[in-house]
Each structure stands twice: as structure tokens, then as C-alpha cells.
N, CA, C and O atoms as a CHARMM CRD file, in Angstrom:
* protein
*
   84
    1    1 UNK  N    105.83400  83.40200 102.98700 PROA 1      0.00000
    2    1 UNK  CA   106.69600  82.75700 101.98700 PROA 1      0.00000
    3    1 UNK  C    105.92000  81.64800 101.26800 PROA 1      0.00000
    4    1 UNK  O    106.02800  81.49700 100.05100 PROA 1      0.00000
    5    2 UNK  N    105.15400  80.89100 102.01500 PROA 2      0.00000
    6    2 UNK  CA   104.40100  79.79700 101.41600 PROA 2      0.00000
    7    2 UNK  C    103.39600  80.33400 100.39600 PROA 2      0.00000
    8    2 UNK  O    103.24200  79.77900  99.30700 PROA 2      0.00000
    9    3 UNK  N    102.72300  81.40900 100.76000 PROA 3      0.00000
   10    3 UNK  CA   101.74500  81.98100  99.83000 PROA 3      0.00000
   11    3 UNK  C    102.43800  82.45200  98.56100 PROA 3      0.00000
   12    3 UNK  O    101.89900  82.29900  97.46400 PROA 3      0.00000
   13    4 UNK  N    103.62000  83.02000  98.70100 PROA 4      0.00000
   14    4 UNK  CA   104.36900  83.48100  97.52500 PROA 4      0.00000
   15    4 UNK  C    104.67300  82.30900  96.60400 PROA 4      0.00000
   16    4 UNK  O    104.56900  82.42700  95.38300 PROA 4      0.00000
   17    5 UNK  N    105.04800  81.18400  97.18600 PROA 5      0.00000
   18    5 UNK  CA   105.35000  79.99100  96.37800 PROA 5      0.00000
   19    5 UNK  C    104.09500  79.50400  95.65900 PROA 5      0.00000
   20    5 UNK  O    104.14000  79.16800  94.47600 PROA 5      0.00000
   21    6 UNK  N    102.98800  79.46900  96.37500 PROA 6      0.00000
   22    6 UNK  CA   101.73100  79.03300  95.76100 PROA 6      0.00000
   23    6 UNK  C    101.35500  79.98600  94.64000 PROA 6      0.00000
   24    6 UNK  O    100.88500  79.55800  93.58600 PROA 6      0.00000
   25    7 UNK  N    101.56000  81.26600  94.86500 PROA 7      0.00000
   26    7 UNK  CA   101.24600  82.26300  93.84700 PROA 7      0.00000
   27    7 UNK  C    102.07400  82.00900  92.59700 PROA 7      0.00000
   28    7 UNK  O    101.55900  82.08700  91.48200 PROA 7      0.00000
   29    8 UNK  N    103.34500  81.70600  92.77600 PROA 8      0.00000
   30    8 UNK  CA   104.22900  81.42200  91.63100 PROA 8      0.00000
   31    8 UNK  C    103.72600  80.19500  90.88400 PROA 8      0.00000
   32    8 UNK  O    103.72800  80.17300  89.65300 PROA 8      0.00000
   33    9 UNK  N    103.29600  79.17900  91.61600 PROA 9      0.00000
   34    9 UNK  CA   102.78500  77.96700  90.97500 PROA 9      0.00000
   35    9 UNK  C    101.53300  78.28800  90.16800 PROA 9      0.00000
   36    9 UNK  O    101.35900  77.78900  89.05600 PROA 9      0.00000
   37   10 UNK  N    100.67300  79.11100  90.72500 PROA 10     0.00000
   38   10 UNK  CA    99.44000  79.48400  90.02100 PROA 10     0.00000
   39   10 UNK  C     99.78500  80.25700  88.75300 PROA 10     0.00000
   40   10 UNK  O     99.18300  80.03400  87.70200 PROA 10     0.00000
   41   11 UNK  N    100.74800  81.16000  88.85300 PROA 11     0.00000
   42   11 UNK  CA   101.15400  81.94400  87.68300 PROA 11     0.00000
   43   11 UNK  C    101.69600  81.02900  86.59400 PROA 11     0.00000
   44   11 UNK  O    101.32000  81.16300  85.42900 PROA 11     0.00000
   45   12 UNK  N    102.55900  80.11600  86.95400 PROA 12     0.00000
   46   12 UNK  CA   103.14000  79.20100  85.95100 PROA 12     0.00000
   47   12 UNK  C    102.04900  78.31300  85.34800 PROA 12     0.00000
   48   12 UNK  O    102.07800  78.00300  84.15700 PROA 12     0.00000
   49   13 UNK  N    101.08600  77.90500  86.18400 PROA 13     0.00000
   50   13 UNK  CA    99.98700  77.05900  85.68200 PROA 13     0.00000
   51   13 UNK  C     99.16000  77.83100  84.65200 PROA 13     0.00000
   52   13 UNK  O     98.82700  77.29900  83.59300 PROA 13     0.00000
   53   14 UNK  N     98.83300  79.08100  84.96600 PROA 14     0.00000
   54   14 UNK  CA    98.05300  79.91000  84.03700 PROA 14     0.00000
   55   14 UNK  C     98.84700  80.14100  82.75400 PROA 14     0.00000
   56   14 UNK  O     98.28400  80.10000  81.66000 PROA 14     0.00000
   57   15 UNK  N    100.14500  80.38100  82.88200 PROA 15     0.00000
   58   15 UNK  CA   100.97600  80.61700  81.70700 PROA 15     0.00000
   59   15 UNK  C    101.01500  79.37500  80.82000 PROA 15     0.00000
   60   15 UNK  O    100.98400  79.49200  79.59500 PROA 15     0.00000
   61   16 UNK  N    101.08200  78.20500  81.41400 PROA 16     0.00000
   62   16 UNK  CA   101.09900  76.97200  80.59600 PROA 16     0.00000
   63   16 UNK  C     99.76000  76.79800  79.89400 PROA 16     0.00000
   64   16 UNK  O     99.71500  76.38000  78.73700 PROA 16     0.00000
   65   17 UNK  N     98.67300  77.11600  80.58400 PROA 17     0.00000
   66   17 UNK  CA    97.34600  77.00100  79.97000 PROA 17     0.00000
   67   17 UNK  C     97.25800  77.93800  78.77400 PROA 17     0.00000
   68   17 UNK  O     96.78600  77.54500  77.70700 PROA 17     0.00000
   69   18 UNK  N     97.70900  79.17200  78.94800 PROA 18     0.00000
   70   18 UNK  CA    97.67500  80.14400  77.84100 PROA 18     0.00000
   71   18 UNK  C     98.57200  79.65500  76.70800 PROA 18     0.00000
   72   18 UNK  O     98.22700  79.78800  75.53400 PROA 18     0.00000
   73   19 UNK  N     99.71000  79.09500  77.06000 PROA 19     0.00000
   74   19 UNK  CA   100.63100  78.60700  76.03400 PROA 19     0.00000
   75   19 UNK  C     99.99800  77.46900  75.23600 PROA 19     0.00000
   76   19 UNK  O    100.16200  77.38800  74.01800 PROA 19     0.00000
   77   20 UNK  N     99.27300  76.59000  75.93100 PROA 20     0.00000
   78   20 UNK  CA    98.62900  75.46400  75.25000 PROA 20     0.00000
   79   20 UNK  C     97.49600  75.96100  74.35200 PROA 20     0.00000
   80   20 UNK  O     97.23000  75.36700  73.30700 PROA 20     0.00000
   81   21 UNK  N     96.83300  77.03600  74.74900 PROA 21     0.00000
   82   21 UNK  CA    95.73800  77.56500  73.93600 PROA 21     0.00000
   83   21 UNK  C     96.30200  78.23400  72.70100 PROA 21     0.00000
   84   21 UNK  O     95.54600  78.74800  71.87700 PROA 21     0.00000
């Protein structure tokens, strides 16, 4: 479960980076 949460955080972080670009 913890890894799934971290994965979600990584996905949202990448999405924000792409959005900013």
C-alpha cells in the first residue's frame, strides 16, 4: 500500500512538471 501511495505521488509530481513545461 505504501509503495502505491508513493507511486501516486511520483505520478502527480511528473504530471505537474509536464504541466509547467
